[in-house]
All heavy atoms as a GROMACS GRO file, in nm:
protein
  609
    1MET      N    1   0.333   0.429  -0.829
    1MET     CA    2   0.293   0.290  -0.784
    1MET      C    3   0.391   0.228  -0.681
    1MET      O    4   0.347   0.152  -0.596
    1MET     CB    5   0.276   0.201  -0.905
    1MET     CG    6   0.166   0.238  -0.998
    1MET     SD    7   0.008   0.269  -0.917
    1MET     CE    8  -0.070   0.117  -0.937
    2LYS      N    9   0.516   0.272  -0.683
    2LYS     CA   10   0.609   0.223  -0.589
    2LYS      C   11   0.573   0.255  -0.449
    2LYS      O   12   0.589   0.182  -0.355
    2LYS     CB   13   0.749   0.271  -0.618
    2LYS     CG   14   0.810   0.209  -0.738
    2LYS     CD   15   0.957   0.259  -0.758
    2LYS     CE   16   1.010   0.199  -0.883
    2LYS     NZ   17   1.151   0.237  -0.908
    3SER      N   18   0.520   0.381  -0.426
    3SER     CA   19   0.485   0.424  -0.304
    3SER      C   20   0.367   0.349  -0.250
    3SER      O   21   0.360   0.304  -0.133
    3SER     CB   22   0.449   0.572  -0.307
    3SER     OG   23   0.554   0.657  -0.327
    4LEU      N   24   0.262   0.331  -0.328
    4LEU     CA   25   0.146   0.255  -0.289
    4LEU      C   26   0.187   0.109  -0.257
    4LEU      O   27   0.146   0.052  -0.149
    4LEU     CB   28   0.048   0.242  -0.404
    4LEU     CG   29  -0.083   0.167  -0.376
    4LEU    CD1   30  -0.164   0.218  -0.259
    4LEU    CD2   31  -0.167   0.156  -0.500
    5ALA      N   32   0.270   0.044  -0.338
    5ALA     CA   33   0.311  -0.083  -0.314
    5ALA      C   34   0.384  -0.106  -0.183
    5ALA      O   35   0.353  -0.199  -0.098
    5ALA     CB   36   0.401  -0.138  -0.426
    6TRP      N   37   0.477  -0.015  -0.160
    6TRP     CA   38   0.558  -0.009  -0.034
    6TRP      C   39   0.463   0.008   0.086
    6TRP      O   40   0.486  -0.055   0.187
    6TRP     CB   41   0.668   0.098  -0.044
    6TRP     CG   42   0.761   0.094   0.067
    6TRP    CD1   43   0.875   0.012   0.086
    6TRP    CD2   44   0.767   0.176   0.186
    6TRP    NE1   45   0.935   0.036   0.198
    6TRP    CE2   46   0.869   0.140   0.268
    6TRP    CE3   47   0.674   0.271   0.235
    6TRP    CZ2   48   0.892   0.191   0.392
    6TRP    CZ3   49   0.700   0.325   0.347
    6TRP    CH2   50   0.806   0.289   0.433
    7ASN      N   51   0.381   0.103   0.078
    7ASN     CA   52   0.297   0.133   0.196
    7ASN      C   53   0.198   0.024   0.229
    7ASN      O   54   0.168  -0.004   0.342
    7ASN     CB   55   0.223   0.270   0.178
    7ASN     CG   56   0.314   0.388   0.195
    7ASN    OD1   57   0.368   0.406   0.308
    7ASN    ND2   58   0.333   0.477   0.094
    8VAL      N   59   0.132  -0.036   0.125
    8VAL     CA   60   0.042  -0.143   0.154
    8VAL      C   61   0.120  -0.260   0.225
    8VAL      O   62   0.072  -0.314   0.322
    8VAL     CB   63  -0.031  -0.192   0.023
    8VAL    CG1   64  -0.101  -0.315   0.048
    8VAL    CG2   65  -0.117  -0.078  -0.025
    9ARG      N   66   0.227  -0.297   0.167
    9ARG     CA   67   0.307  -0.401   0.222
    9ARG      C   68   0.348  -0.371   0.369
    9ARG      O   69   0.339  -0.451   0.460
    9ARG     CB   70   0.438  -0.444   0.136
    9ARG     CG   71   0.524  -0.546   0.191
    9ARG     CD   72   0.633  -0.585   0.101
    9ARG     NE   73   0.601  -0.617  -0.032
    9ARG     CZ   74   0.634  -0.536  -0.131
    9ARG    NH1   75   0.707  -0.435  -0.120
    9ARG    NH2   76   0.600  -0.571  -0.252
   10ARG      N   77   0.397  -0.253   0.385
   10ARG     CA   78   0.445  -0.205   0.518
   10ARG      C   79   0.341  -0.219   0.625
   10ARG      O   80   0.348  -0.261   0.728
   10ARG     CB   81   0.511  -0.071   0.515
   10ARG     CG   82   0.563  -0.015   0.642
   10ARG     CD   83   0.627   0.108   0.634
   10ARG     NE   84   0.533   0.219   0.585
   10ARG     CZ   85   0.462   0.296   0.673
   10ARG    NH1   86   0.467   0.287   0.803
   10ARG    NH2   87   0.378   0.386   0.620
   11ARG      N   88   0.224  -0.156   0.587
   11ARG     CA   89   0.102  -0.148   0.680
   11ARG      C   90   0.046  -0.284   0.703
   11ARG      O   91   0.023  -0.322   0.824
   11ARG     CB   92  -0.006  -0.060   0.619
   11ARG     CG   93   0.038   0.083   0.601
   11ARG     CD   94   0.055   0.168   0.729
   11ARG     NE   95   0.080   0.296   0.707
   11ARG     CZ   96   0.039   0.403   0.772
   11ARG    NH1   97  -0.040   0.369   0.895
   11ARG    NH2   98   0.063   0.519   0.756
   12ARG      N   99   0.055  -0.362   0.612
   12ARG     CA  100   0.005  -0.507   0.627
   12ARG      C  101   0.099  -0.587   0.718
   12ARG      O  102   0.045  -0.653   0.814
   12ARG     CB  103  -0.010  -0.578   0.493
   12ARG     CG  104  -0.058  -0.724   0.497
   12ARG     CD  105  -0.062  -0.793   0.368
   12ARG     NE  106   0.070  -0.799   0.299
   12ARG     CZ  107   0.164  -0.884   0.326
   12ARG    NH1  108   0.159  -0.961   0.438
   12ARG    NH2  109   0.287  -0.874   0.260
   13THR      N  110   0.228  -0.580   0.684
   13THR     CA  111   0.314  -0.662   0.773
   13THR      C  112   0.330  -0.609   0.911
   13THR      O  113   0.352  -0.683   1.010
   13THR     CB  114   0.457  -0.677   0.701
   13THR    OG1  115   0.509  -0.544   0.690
   13THR    CG2  116   0.450  -0.745   0.574
   14GLU      N  117   0.314  -0.485   0.942
   14GLU     CA  118   0.317  -0.420   1.072
   14GLU      C  119   0.200  -0.484   1.151
   14GLU      O  120   0.219  -0.495   1.275
   14GLU     CB  121   0.287  -0.271   1.067
   14GLU     CG  122   0.414  -0.188   1.020
   14GLU     CD  123   0.376  -0.037   1.009
   14GLU    OE1  124   0.254   0.003   1.017
   14GLU    OE2  125   0.475   0.040   0.989
   15ARG      N  126   0.095  -0.522   1.091
   15ARG     CA  127  -0.018  -0.578   1.157
   15ARG      C  128  -0.002  -0.723   1.175
   15ARG      O  129  -0.087  -0.790   1.238
   15ARG     CB  130  -0.148  -0.548   1.091
   15ARG     CG  131  -0.197  -0.409   1.114
   15ARG     CD  132  -0.296  -0.351   1.013
   15ARG     NE  133  -0.328  -0.219   1.022
   15ARG     CZ  134  -0.254  -0.111   1.007
   15ARG    NH1  135  -0.133  -0.119   0.964
   15ARG    NH2  136  -0.294   0.005   1.036
   16GLY      N  137   0.091  -0.787   1.111
   16GLY     CA  138   0.117  -0.932   1.109
   16GLY      C  139   0.017  -1.007   1.030
   16GLY      O  140  -0.005  -1.126   1.046
   17TRP      N  141  -0.039  -0.939   0.929
   17TRP     CA  142  -0.133  -0.994   0.841
   17TRP      C  143  -0.072  -1.059   0.716
   17TRP      O  144   0.025  -1.011   0.667
   17TRP     CB  145  -0.238  -0.897   0.787
   17TRP     CG  146  -0.329  -0.830   0.888
   17TRP    CD1  147  -0.333  -0.866   1.030
   17TRP    CD2  148  -0.419  -0.730   0.871
   17TRP    NE1  149  -0.425  -0.782   1.085
   17TRP    CE2  150  -0.487  -0.701   0.994
   17TRP    CE3  151  -0.461  -0.663   0.754
   17TRP    CZ2  152  -0.582  -0.607   1.008
   17TRP    CZ3  153  -0.559  -0.565   0.773
   17TRP    CH2  154  -0.619  -0.536   0.898
   18SER      N  155  -0.131  -1.168   0.673
   18SER     CA  156  -0.094  -1.230   0.548
   18SER      C  157  -0.167  -1.149   0.431
   18SER      O  158  -0.260  -1.068   0.459
   18SER     CB  159  -0.140  -1.379   0.545
   18SER     OG  160  -0.282  -1.389   0.540
   19GLN      N  161  -0.117  -1.175   0.311
   19GLN     CA  162  -0.182  -1.113   0.197
   19GLN      C  163  -0.333  -1.166   0.190
   19GLN      O  164  -0.426  -1.094   0.156
   19GLN     CB  165  -0.112  -1.139   0.070
   19GLN     CG  166   0.019  -1.069   0.059
   19GLN     CD  167   0.081  -1.092  -0.079
   19GLN    OE1  168   0.058  -1.199  -0.139
   19GLN    NE2  169   0.185  -1.019  -0.109
   20GLU      N  170  -0.345  -1.287   0.226
   20GLU     CA  171  -0.478  -1.348   0.228
   20GLU      C  172  -0.570  -1.282   0.325
   20GLU      O  173  -0.696  -1.258   0.291
   20GLU     CB  174  -0.469  -1.499   0.251
   20GLU     CG  175  -0.593  -1.580   0.229
   20GLU     CD  176  -0.573  -1.725   0.240
   20GLU    OE1  177  -0.539  -1.766   0.348
   20GLU    OE2  178  -0.602  -1.797   0.140
   21LYS      N  179  -0.527  -1.244   0.440
   21LYS     CA  180  -0.613  -1.180   0.537
   21LYS      C  181  -0.648  -1.044   0.486
   21LYS      O  182  -0.761  -1.005   0.505
   21LYS     CB  183  -0.532  -1.168   0.667
   21LYS     CG  184  -0.623  -1.111   0.782
   21LYS     CD  185  -0.563  -1.125   0.919
   21LYS     CE  186  -0.661  -1.072   1.026
   21LYS     NZ  187  -0.612  -1.103   1.161
   22LEU      N  188  -0.555  -0.969   0.442
   22LEU     CA  189  -0.589  -0.836   0.387
   22LEU      C  190  -0.688  -0.851   0.277
   22LEU      O  191  -0.788  -0.776   0.270
   22LEU     CB  192  -0.457  -0.761   0.341
   22LEU     CG  193  -0.484  -0.624   0.276
   22LEU    CD1  194  -0.560  -0.531   0.371
   22LEU    CD2  195  -0.358  -0.562   0.229
   23ALA      N  196  -0.672  -0.938   0.185
   23ALA     CA  197  -0.759  -0.963   0.080
   23ALA      C  198  -0.898  -0.994   0.125
   23ALA      O  199  -0.997  -0.943   0.077
   23ALA     CB  200  -0.713  -1.068  -0.020
   24GLY      N  201  -0.914  -1.073   0.231
   24GLY     CA  202  -1.033  -1.106   0.284
   24GLY      C  203  -1.107  -0.981   0.343
   24GLY      O  204  -1.228  -0.961   0.324
   25LYS      N  205  -1.033  -0.899   0.412
   25LYS     CA  206  -1.090  -0.780   0.467
   25LYS      C  207  -1.131  -0.680   0.358
   25LYS      O  208  -1.223  -0.596   0.374
   25LYS     CB  209  -0.995  -0.714   0.561
   25LYS     CG  210  -0.975  -0.797   0.692
   25LYS     CD  211  -0.877  -0.726   0.785
   25LYS     CE  212  -0.872  -0.792   0.916
   25LYS     NZ  213  -0.991  -0.778   1.002
   26CYS      N  214  -1.062  -0.679   0.242
   26CYS     CA  215  -1.104  -0.596   0.125
   26CYS      C  216  -1.205  -0.666   0.034
   26CYS      O  217  -1.248  -0.599  -0.070
   26CYS     CB  218  -0.980  -0.566   0.036
   26CYS     SG  219  -0.854  -0.484   0.132
   27LYS      N  220  -1.244  -0.788   0.066
   27LYS     CA  221  -1.337  -0.861  -0.018
   27LYS      C  222  -1.267  -0.869  -0.171
   27LYS      O  223  -1.334  -0.844  -0.273
   27LYS     CB  224  -1.476  -0.806  -0.023
   27LYS     CG  225  -1.542  -0.807   0.103
   27LYS     CD  226  -1.681  -0.749   0.114
   27LYS     CE  227  -1.750  -0.766   0.235
   27LYS     NZ  228  -1.680  -0.724   0.366
   28SER      N  229  -1.150  -0.903  -0.169
   28SER     CA  230  -1.067  -0.924  -0.294
   28SER      C  231  -1.000  -1.059  -0.295
   28SER      O  232  -1.017  -1.136  -0.205
   28SER     CB  233  -0.971  -0.799  -0.294
   28SER     OG  234  -0.898  -0.802  -0.420
   29GLU      N  235  -0.911  -1.079  -0.382
   29GLU     CA  236  -0.831  -1.193  -0.404
   29GLU      C  237  -0.692  -1.181  -0.353
   29GLU      O  238  -0.643  -1.065  -0.363
   29GLU     CB  239  -0.827  -1.241  -0.546
   29GLU     CG  240  -0.962  -1.265  -0.609
   29GLU     CD  241  -1.025  -1.394  -0.551
   29GLU    OE1  242  -0.953  -1.493  -0.523
   29GLU    OE2  243  -1.151  -1.398  -0.545
   30GLN      N  244  -0.631  -1.276  -0.295
   30GLN     CA  245  -0.496  -1.261  -0.252
   30GLN      C  246  -0.401  -1.225  -0.369
   30GLN      O  247  -0.312  -1.143  -0.355
   30GLN     CB  248  -0.453  -1.399  -0.186
   30GLN     CG  249  -0.303  -1.397  -0.139
   30GLN     CD  250  -0.201  -1.432  -0.251
   30GLN    OE1  251  -0.231  -1.507  -0.342
   30GLN    NE2  252  -0.080  -1.384  -0.234
   31GLN      N  253  -0.422  -1.270  -0.487
   31GLN     CA  254  -0.344  -1.248  -0.604
   31GLN      C  255  -0.352  -1.090  -0.635
   31GLN      O  256  -0.252  -1.029  -0.678
   31GLN     CB  257  -0.390  -1.317  -0.724
   31GLN     CG  258  -0.295  -1.303  -0.839
   31GLN     CD  259  -0.348  -1.379  -0.966
   31GLN    OE1  260  -0.451  -1.435  -0.966
   31GLN    NE2  261  -0.260  -1.378  -1.070
   32SER      N  262  -0.466  -1.029  -0.602
   32SER     CA  263  -0.480  -0.879  -0.632
   32SER      C  264  -0.386  -0.804  -0.534
   32SER      O  265  -0.319  -0.710  -0.578
   32SER     CB  266  -0.620  -0.838  -0.615
   32SER     OG  267  -0.705  -0.893  -0.708
   33VAL      N  268  -0.390  -0.844  -0.408
   33VAL     CA  269  -0.302  -0.784  -0.308
   33VAL      C  270  -0.152  -0.809  -0.344
   33VAL      O  271  -0.074  -0.711  -0.341
   33VAL     CB  272  -0.333  -0.843  -0.166
   33VAL    CG1  273  -0.231  -0.785  -0.065
   33VAL    CG2  274  -0.472  -0.805  -0.120
   34SER      N  275  -0.123  -0.916  -0.383
   34SER     CA  276   0.017  -0.949  -0.437
   34SER      C  277   0.052  -0.859  -0.553
   34SER      O  278   0.167  -0.805  -0.543
   34SER     CB  279   0.028  -1.094  -0.473
   34SER     OG  280   0.160  -1.128  -0.519
   35LEU      N  281  -0.028  -0.849  -0.652
   35LEU     CA  282   0.001  -0.760  -0.757
   35LEU      C  283   0.016  -0.614  -0.730
   35LEU      O  284   0.112  -0.546  -0.775
   35LEU     CB  285  -0.093  -0.783  -0.868
   35LEU     CG  286  -0.110  -0.911  -0.943
   35LEU    CD1  287  -0.219  -0.924  -1.029
   35LEU    CD2  288   0.024  -0.937  -1.026
   36ILE      N  289  -0.064  -0.571  -0.635
   36ILE     CA  290  -0.052  -0.428  -0.577
   36ILE      C  291   0.077  -0.414  -0.515
   36ILE      O  292   0.148  -0.323  -0.526
   36ILE     CB  293  -0.178  -0.388  -0.498
   36ILE    CG1  294  -0.301  -0.388  -0.584
   36ILE    CG2  295  -0.148  -0.259  -0.425
   36ILE    CD1  296  -0.432  -0.385  -0.501
   37GLU      N  297   0.109  -0.498  -0.419
   37GLU     CA  298   0.230  -0.494  -0.339
   37GLU      C  299   0.361  -0.508  -0.421
   37GLU      O  300   0.464  -0.452  -0.383
   37GLU     CB  301   0.233  -0.594  -0.227
   37GLU     CG  302   0.132  -0.570  -0.118
   37GLU     CD  303   0.147  -0.665   0.001
   37GLU    OE1  304   0.239  -0.755  -0.003
   37GLU    OE2  305   0.073  -0.645   0.091
   38SER      N  306   0.353  -0.569  -0.529
   38SER     CA  307   0.472  -0.587  -0.617
   38SER      C  308   0.473  -0.476  -0.724
   38SER      O  309   0.563  -0.470  -0.802
   38SER     CB  310   0.471  -0.722  -0.692
   38SER     OG  311   0.361  -0.729  -0.784
   39GLY      N  312   0.374  -0.384  -0.728
   39GLY     CA  313   0.370  -0.276  -0.816
   39GLY      C  314   0.328  -0.319  -0.954
   39GLY      O  315   0.354  -0.239  -1.055
   40ARG      N  316   0.273  -0.432  -0.976
   40ARG     CA  317   0.237  -0.477  -1.106
   40ARG      C  318   0.089  -0.463  -1.138
   40ARG      O  319   0.048  -0.504  -1.247
   40ARG     CB  320   0.280  -0.630  -1.125
   40ARG     CG  321   0.426  -0.649  -1.118
   40ARG     CD  322   0.464  -0.796  -1.137
   40ARG     NE  323   0.424  -0.870  -1.017
   40ARG     CZ  324   0.387  -0.998  -1.015
   40ARG    NH1  325   0.381  -1.062  -1.131
   40ARG    NH2  326   0.351  -1.054  -0.902
   41ALA      N  327   0.017  -0.404  -1.044
   41ALA     CA  328  -0.125  -0.378  -1.075
   41ALA      C  329  -0.148  -0.226  -1.068
   41ALA      O  330  -0.076  -0.149  -1.018
   41ALA     CB  331  -0.202  -0.449  -0.970
   42ASN      N  332  -0.261  -0.196  -1.135
   42ASN     CA  333  -0.302  -0.057  -1.131
   42ASN      C  334  -0.442  -0.056  -1.078
   42ASN      O  335  -0.545  -0.052  -1.150
   42ASN     CB  336  -0.307   0.000  -1.276
   42ASN     CG  337  -0.338   0.149  -1.287
   42ASN    OD1  338  -0.328   0.218  -1.181
   42ASN    ND2  339  -0.372   0.195  -1.402
   43PRO      N  340  -0.444  -0.051  -0.939
   43PRO     CA  341  -0.572  -0.071  -0.869
   43PRO      C  342  -0.665   0.042  -0.888
   43PRO      O  343  -0.615   0.161  -0.910
   43PRO     CB  344  -0.533  -0.090  -0.722
   43PRO     CG  345  -0.400  -0.022  -0.712
   43PRO     CD  346  -0.339  -0.044  -0.846
   44THR      N  347  -0.793   0.017  -0.883
   44THR     CA  348  -0.893   0.131  -0.891
   44THR      C  349  -0.887   0.204  -0.764
   44THR      O  350  -0.838   0.164  -0.651
   44THR     CB  351  -1.036   0.074  -0.917
   44THR    OG1  352  -1.074  -0.003  -0.794
   44THR    CG2  353  -1.044  -0.014  -1.041
   45VAL      N  354  -0.946   0.326  -0.765
   45VAL     CA  355  -0.964   0.424  -0.647
   45VAL      C  356  -1.043   0.347  -0.547
   45VAL      O  357  -1.012   0.345  -0.428
   45VAL     CB  358  -1.030   0.551  -0.686
   45VAL    CG1  359  -1.060   0.636  -0.560
   45VAL    CG2  360  -0.933   0.633  -0.777
   46MET      N  361  -1.147   0.271  -0.586
   46MET     CA  362  -1.230   0.198  -0.491
   46MET      C  363  -1.150   0.089  -0.426
   46MET      O  364  -1.165   0.060  -0.299
   46MET     CB  365  -1.355   0.138  -0.564
   46MET     CG  366  -1.448   0.240  -0.609
   46MET     SD  367  -1.590   0.178  -0.703
   46MET     CE  368  -1.648   0.053  -0.611
   47MET      N  369  -1.055   0.016  -0.496
   47MET     CA  370  -0.971  -0.084  -0.433
   47MET      C  371  -0.885  -0.021  -0.324
   47MET      O  372  -0.870  -0.075  -0.223
   47MET     CB  373  -0.902  -0.160  -0.538
   47MET     CG  374  -0.811  -0.268  -0.492
   47MET     SD  375  -0.911  -0.396  -0.402
   47MET     CE  376  -0.793  -0.518  -0.355
   48VAL      N  377  -0.817   0.084  -0.367
   48VAL     CA  378  -0.725   0.153  -0.272
   48VAL      C  379  -0.803   0.198  -0.148
   48VAL      O  380  -0.759   0.183  -0.033
   48VAL     CB  381  -0.648   0.271  -0.340
   48VAL    CG1  382  -0.560   0.342  -0.237
   48VAL    CG2  383  -0.565   0.226  -0.452
   49GLU      N  384  -0.922   0.252  -0.170
   49GLU     CA  385  -1.011   0.297  -0.052
   49GLU      C  386  -1.038   0.173   0.038
   49GLU      O  387  -1.030   0.183   0.154
   49GLU     CB  388  -1.136   0.360  -0.113
   49GLU     CG  389  -1.216   0.407   0.010
   49GLU     CD  390  -1.347   0.489  -0.042
   49GLU    OE1  391  -1.398   0.451  -0.154
   49GLU    OE2  392  -1.397   0.564   0.042
   50SER      N  393  -1.070   0.061  -0.028
   50SER     CA  394  -1.096  -0.062   0.050
   50SER      C  395  -0.979  -0.104   0.127
   50SER      O  396  -0.991  -0.147   0.245
   50SER     CB  397  -1.144  -0.175  -0.058
   50SER     OG  398  -1.161  -0.282   0.021
   51ILE      N  399  -0.863  -0.102   0.069
   51ILE     CA  400  -0.735  -0.130   0.148
   51ILE      C  401  -0.719  -0.038   0.255
   51ILE      O  402  -0.683  -0.078   0.371
   51ILE     CB  403  -0.612  -0.136   0.050
   51ILE    CG1  404  -0.635  -0.254  -0.059
   51ILE    CG2  405  -0.489  -0.146   0.122
   51ILE    CD1  406  -0.528  -0.249  -0.160
   52ALA      N  407  -0.735   0.092   0.224
   52ALA     CA  408  -0.708   0.184   0.344
   52ALA      C  409  -0.801   0.168   0.453
   52ALA      O  410  -0.763   0.170   0.579
   52ALA     CB  411  -0.727   0.336   0.288
   53ASN      N  412  -0.936   0.134   0.423
   53ASN     CA  413  -1.031   0.110   0.528
   53ASN      C  414  -1.003  -0.019   0.602
   53ASN      O  415  -1.000  -0.018   0.724
   53ASN     CB  416  -1.171   0.092   0.465
   53ASN     CG  417  -1.225   0.227   0.424
   53ASN    OD1  418  -1.181   0.338   0.465
   53ASN    ND2  419  -1.320   0.213   0.328
   54ALA      N  420  -0.958  -0.115   0.534
   54ALA     CA  421  -0.912  -0.252   0.591
   54ALA      C  422  -0.796  -0.229   0.687
   54ALA      O  423  -0.793  -0.288   0.800
   54ALA     CB  424  -0.882  -0.355   0.500
   55LEU      N  425  -0.705  -0.140   0.656
   55LEU     CA  426  -0.583  -0.116   0.727
   55LEU      C  427  -0.603  -0.009   0.831
   55LEU      O  428  -0.511   0.027   0.909
   55LEU     CB  429  -0.466  -0.084   0.640
   55LEU     CG  430  -0.413  -0.188   0.539
   55LEU    CD1  431  -0.319  -0.136   0.441
   55LEU    CD2  432  -0.350  -0.300   0.620
   56ASP      N  433  -0.726   0.060   0.832
   56ASP     CA  434  -0.750   0.172   0.920
   56ASP      C  435  -0.655   0.287   0.913
   56ASP      O  436  -0.610   0.331   1.019
   56ASP     CB  437  -0.772   0.116   1.057
   56ASP     CG  438  -0.843   0.215   1.151
   56ASP    OD1  439  -0.926   0.292   1.098
   56ASP    OD2  440  -0.814   0.212   1.271
   57VAL      N  441  -0.627   0.320   0.785
   57VAL     CA  442  -0.534   0.432   0.769
   57VAL      C  443  -0.605   0.528   0.666
   57VAL      O  444  -0.694   0.488   0.586
   57VAL     CB  445  -0.401   0.385   0.714
   57VAL    CG1  446  -0.318   0.310   0.810
   57VAL    CG2  447  -0.418   0.320   0.574
   58PRO      N  448  -0.571   0.659   0.675
   58PRO     CA  449  -0.621   0.753   0.563
   58PRO      C  450  -0.569   0.702   0.427
   58PRO      O  451  -0.456   0.666   0.418
   58PRO     CB  452  -0.556   0.884   0.610
   58PRO     CG  453  -0.523   0.872   0.746
   58PRO     CD  454  -0.491   0.722   0.778
   59PHE      N  455  -0.660   0.722   0.336
   59PHE     CA  456  -0.633   0.692   0.196
   59PHE      C  457  -0.506   0.748   0.148
   59PHE      O  458  -0.420   0.680   0.086
   59PHE     CB  459  -0.757   0.758   0.116
   59PHE     CG  460  -0.743   0.728  -0.042
   59PHE    CD1  461  -0.802   0.613  -0.093
   59PHE    CD2  462  -0.688   0.825  -0.126
   59PHE    CE1  463  -0.798   0.589  -0.227
   59PHE    CE2  464  -0.686   0.802  -0.256
   59PHE     CZ  465  -0.734   0.692  -0.311
   60THR      N  466  -0.479   0.885   0.177
   60THR     CA  467  -0.357   0.951   0.137
   60THR      C  468  -0.228   0.889   0.191
   60THR      O  469  -0.121   0.903   0.133
   60THR     CB  470  -0.368   1.103   0.167
   60THR    OG1  471  -0.392   1.116   0.294
   60THR    CG2  472  -0.477   1.170   0.085
   61ASP      N  473  -0.238   0.830   0.302
   61ASP     CA  474  -0.114   0.759   0.368
   61ASP      C  475  -0.053   0.654   0.281
   61ASP      O  476   0.062   0.638   0.285
   61ASP     CB  477  -0.148   0.710   0.507
   61ASP     CG  478  -0.163   0.810   0.614
   61ASP    OD1  479  -0.163   0.933   0.582
   61ASP    OD2  480  -0.166   0.766   0.728
   62LEU      N  481  -0.145   0.590   0.197
   62LEU     CA  482  -0.092   0.489   0.113
   62LEU      C  483  -0.007   0.535   0.004
   62LEU      O  484   0.057   0.466  -0.075
   62LEU     CB  485  -0.210   0.397   0.063
   62LEU     CG  486  -0.284   0.326   0.171
   62LEU    CD1  487  -0.402   0.237   0.116
   62LEU    CD2  488  -0.184   0.233   0.255
   63PHE      N  489  -0.011   0.670  -0.023
   63PHE     CA  490   0.065   0.732  -0.141
   63PHE      C  491   0.192   0.810  -0.091
   63PHE      O  492   0.254   0.873  -0.173
   63PHE     CB  493  -0.028   0.818  -0.225
   63PHE     CG  494  -0.134   0.737  -0.296
   63PHE    CD1  495  -0.258   0.723  -0.238
   63PHE    CD2  496  -0.099   0.670  -0.409
   63PHE    CE1  497  -0.356   0.649  -0.304
   63PHE    CE2  498  -0.197   0.600  -0.479
   63PHE     CZ  499  -0.320   0.584  -0.423
   64GLU      N  500   0.213   0.803   0.040
   64GLU     CA  501   0.329   0.877   0.089
   64GLU      C  502   0.462   0.812   0.037
   64GLU      O  503   0.466   0.694   0.021
   64GLU     CB  504   0.340   0.873   0.236
   64GLU     CG  505   0.234   0.959   0.303
   64GLU     CD  506   0.242   0.953   0.458
   64GLU    OE1  507   0.325   0.879   0.514
   64GLU    OE2  508   0.157   1.020   0.520
   65ALA      N  509   0.548   0.891   0.002
   65ALA     CA  510   0.679   0.839  -0.051
   65ALA      C  511   0.752   0.762   0.054
   65ALA      O  512   0.768   0.816   0.160
   65ALA     CB  513   0.769   0.948  -0.107
   66PRO      N  514   0.807   0.638   0.023
   66PRO     CA  515   0.892   0.567   0.123
   66PRO      C  516   1.016   0.654   0.150
   66PRO      O  517   1.055   0.745   0.072
   66PRO     CB  518   0.926   0.443   0.043
   66PRO     CG  519   0.826   0.432  -0.064
   66PRO     CD  520   0.789   0.568  -0.097
   67PRO      N  521   1.076   0.633   0.264
   67PRO     CA  522   1.196   0.719   0.300
   67PRO      C  523   1.302   0.718   0.190
   67PRO      O  524   1.367   0.826   0.164
   67PRO     CB  525   1.245   0.646   0.423
   67PRO     CG  526   1.121   0.580   0.486
   67PRO     CD  527   1.036   0.547   0.365
   68ARG      N  528   1.320   0.612   0.122
   68ARG     CA  529   1.433   0.611   0.022
   68ARG      C  530   1.399   0.685  -0.101
   68ARG      O  531   1.487   0.702  -0.185
   68ARG     CB  532   1.475   0.464  -0.006
   68ARG     CG  533   1.353   0.389  -0.080
   68ARG     CD  534   1.398   0.241  -0.108
   68ARG     NE  535   1.297   0.174  -0.185
   68ARG     CZ  536   1.187   0.112  -0.130
   68ARG    NH1  537   1.173   0.116   0.001
   68ARG    NH2  538   1.102   0.053  -0.210
   69LEU      N  539   1.268   0.707  -0.121
   69LEU     CA  540   1.224   0.784  -0.240
   69LEU      C  541   1.194   0.931  -0.214
   69LEU      O  542   1.178   1.009  -0.309
   69LEU     CB  543   1.097   0.727  -0.290
   69LEU     CG  544   1.107   0.580  -0.352
   69LEU    CD1  545   0.980   0.531  -0.399
   69LEU    CD2  546   1.214   0.574  -0.461
   70ARG      N  547   1.189   0.978  -0.082
   70ARG     CA  548   1.178   1.115  -0.054
   70ARG      C  549   1.295   1.203  -0.088
   70ARG      O  550   1.406   1.162  -0.079
   70ARG     CB  551   1.148   1.126   0.095
   70ARG     CG  552   1.020   1.077   0.137
   70ARG     CD  553   0.992   1.100   0.284
   70ARG     NE  554   0.875   1.029   0.330
   70ARG     CZ  555   0.859   0.959   0.440
   70ARG    NH1  556   0.956   0.969   0.525
   70ARG    NH2  557   0.760   0.888   0.469
   71ARG      N  558   1.251   1.318  -0.142
   71ARG     CA  559   1.362   1.410  -0.178
   71ARG      C  560   1.406   1.482  -0.055
   71ARG      O  561   1.332   1.524   0.042
   71ARG     CB  562   1.315   1.510  -0.285
   71ARG     CG  563   1.292   1.444  -0.415
   71ARG     CD  564   1.261   1.551  -0.505
   71ARG     NE  565   1.248   1.483  -0.638
   71ARG     CZ  566   1.203   1.543  -0.747
   71ARG    NH1  567   1.185   1.674  -0.748
   71ARG    NH2  568   1.186   1.475  -0.868
   72SER      N  569   1.530   1.514  -0.040
   72SER     CA  570   1.587   1.583   0.071
   72SER      C  571   1.563   1.731   0.053
   72SER      O  572   1.556   1.787  -0.057
   72SER     CB  573   1.736   1.571   0.076
   72SER     OG  574   1.792   1.650   0.166
   73ASN      N  575   1.530   1.793   0.165
   73ASN     CA  576   1.502   1.939   0.165
   73ASN      C  577   1.631   2.022   0.165
   73ASN      O  578   1.625   2.138   0.165
   73ASN     CB  579   1.419   1.984   0.277
   73ASN     CG  580   1.270   1.929   0.267
   73ASN    OD1  581   1.228   1.911   0.151
   73ASN    ND2  582   1.196   1.911   0.366
   74SER      N  583   1.745   1.950   0.189
   74SER     CA  584   1.870   2.029   0.196
   74SER      C  585   1.918   2.055   0.058
   74SER      O  586   1.901   1.974  -0.032
   74SER     CB  587   1.970   1.945   0.283
   74SER     OG  588   1.991   1.830   0.219
   75PRO      N  589   1.993   2.171   0.053
   75PRO     CA  590   2.045   2.200  -0.080
   75PRO      C  591   2.154   2.108  -0.134
   75PRO      O  592   2.223   2.051  -0.044
   75PRO     CB  593   2.093   2.343  -0.068
   75PRO     CG  594   2.105   2.368   0.071
   75PRO     CD  595   2.012   2.269   0.143
   76ALA      N  596   2.170   2.086  -0.256
   76ALA     CA  597   2.276   2.000  -0.308
   76ALA      C  598   2.407   2.064  -0.288
   76ALA      O  599   2.425   2.185  -0.280
   76ALA     CB  600   2.254   1.980  -0.461
   77LYS      N  601   2.504   1.981  -0.254
   77LYS     CA  602   2.649   2.027  -0.232
   77LYS      C  603   2.746   1.995  -0.342
   77LYS      O  604   2.722   1.913  -0.422
   77LYS     CB  605   2.694   1.955  -0.100
   77LYS     CG  606   2.618   1.987   0.019
   77LYS     CD  607   2.680   1.927   0.146
   77LYS     CE  608   2.605   1.961   0.263
   77LYS     NZ  609   2.653   1.914   0.386
   0.00000   0.00000   0.00000
């Protein structure tokens, strides 16, 4: 859920949108967007699809690990 929360917030703020604007485009409530972005909600697949469509990004992009959570490909030293 951390990845989803981080990606939704990042994509929304990159566009300069408020949570209310994203919620309107998803036909949802601002509180739902807030809960998703804080990682306190367990959204349905349909809700995630709606967010991806509103943000005009592929569904899977919302689940990419944030840079700080990605594992390094280099061997441990």
